[in-house]
C-alpha positions in Angstrom: -129.6 257.6 201.2 -132.4 259.4 199.5 -132.5 262.6 197.5 -132.4 264.6 200.7 -129.1 263.0 201.7 -130.4 261.0 204.7 -131.3 257.4 205.4 -134.8 256.9 203.9 -137.8 255.3 205.5 -137.7 252.0 203.6 -134.0 251.5 204.5 -134.6 252.4 208.2 -137.4 249.8 208.5 -135.0 247.2 206.9 -132.2 248.2 209.4 -134.6 247.7 212.3 -135.5 244.2 211.0 -131.8 243.4 210.5 -131.1 244.3 214.1 -134.0 242.4 215.4 -133.4 239.1 213.6 -130.2 238.0 215.3 -131.4 239.1 218.7 -134.6 237.0 218.5 -134.3 234.3 215.9 -130.7 233.1 216.1 -130.1 229.4 216.8 -129.8 228.8 220.6 -132.1 231.6 221.5 -135.3 230.6 223.4 -137.2 232.7 220.8 -135.7 230.9 217.8 -138.9 228.9 217.2 -140.6 232.2 216.3 -138.8 232.2 213.0 -141.0 229.3 212.0 -144.0 231.5 212.4 -144.6 235.0 213.5 -146.2 238.0 211.9 -145.5 241.7 212.1 -148.7 243.2 213.4 -147.9 246.9 213.7 -145.0 249.3 213.0 -144.4 252.8 214.2 -141.4 254.9 213.2 -140.8 258.4 214.5 -138.0 260.6 213.1 -136.6 263.1 215.6 -133.4 263.8 213.7 -131.6 263.2 210.5 -129.2 260.3 210.0 -126.7 260.6 207.1 -124.3 258.2 205.6 -121.4 259.5 207.6 -123.3 258.6 210.8 -122.9 254.9 210.1 -122.7 252.3 211.5 -125.8 253.2 213.4 -126.3 252.1 217.0 -129.7 250.5 217.6 -130.9 249.8 221.1 -133.7 247.3 221.5 -135.9 246.2 224.4 -139.4 244.7 225.0 -142.0 247.3 225.6 -145.0 245.0 226.1 -145.4 241.2 226.4 -148.8 239.6 226.1 -150.2 236.1 225.6 -149.7 235.9 221.8 -147.7 239.0 220.9 -144.9 241.4 222.1 -143.7 244.8 221.2 -140.1 245.7 220.5 -138.9 249.2 221.2 -136.0 250.8 219.3 -133.8 253.9 219.6 -131.4 254.6 216.7 -128.4 256.9 217.1 -125.5 257.9 215.0 -122.3 255.9 215.5 -120.5 256.9 218.6 -123.4 259.0 220.0 -123.8 258.9 223.8 -126.4 256.3 224.9 -128.2 259.1 226.8 -128.3 261.5 223.8 -131.6 262.0 222.0 -132.3 259.2 219.6 -132.7 260.2 215.9 -135.3 257.5 215.4 -137.7 256.0 217.9 -139.7 253.0 216.7 -141.7 250.0 217.7 -142.8 246.8 216.1 -145.6 244.5 217.4 -144.9 240.9 216.6 -147.4 238.0 217.1 -146.5 234.3 217.3 -148.2 232.5 214.5 -148.8 228.8 213.6 -148.3 228.4 209.9 -150.1 225.0 209.7 -153.3 226.2 211.3 -153.0 229.8 210.1 -153.8 231.1 213.5 -152.1 233.0 216.2 -150.5 230.9 218.9 -149.6 231.5 222.5 -146.0 232.5 223.3 -144.3 229.4 224.8 -143.0 229.7 228.4 -139.4 229.7 227.4 -140.0 232.4 224.8 -141.9 234.4 227.4 -139.1 234.1 230.0 -136.5 235.3 227.5 -138.5 238.2 226.3 -139.3 239.2 229.8 -135.6 239.6 230.5 -135.6 242.5 228.0 -138.5 244.4 229.4 -137.9 248.2 229.9 -134.2 248.2 229.2 
């Protein structure tokens, strides 16, 4: 909470990350190798409504907006706990993530298994 009694920007960005990590990087996921090397390329957060402490736990819907050779974009909609899935989201965000080879310090192509898994989540 910030001085205005709503979830502040830094905390919102952290919540988006905390939602994304188990979805993409958990053991057994085809995208788990990305945790060995990926970089956040771009972040957009748009606030359409206020979220307060009493609105928690927040519901965060995620999907893949774009999938390219070396990167992908995750879309997010954040709603207060118990809000209808078709109600307007309080926060709409996106993060562009690129696969990265730590040893060579270069972007790498997304592997076929990673691509297939990510493609399953397109436009959800």
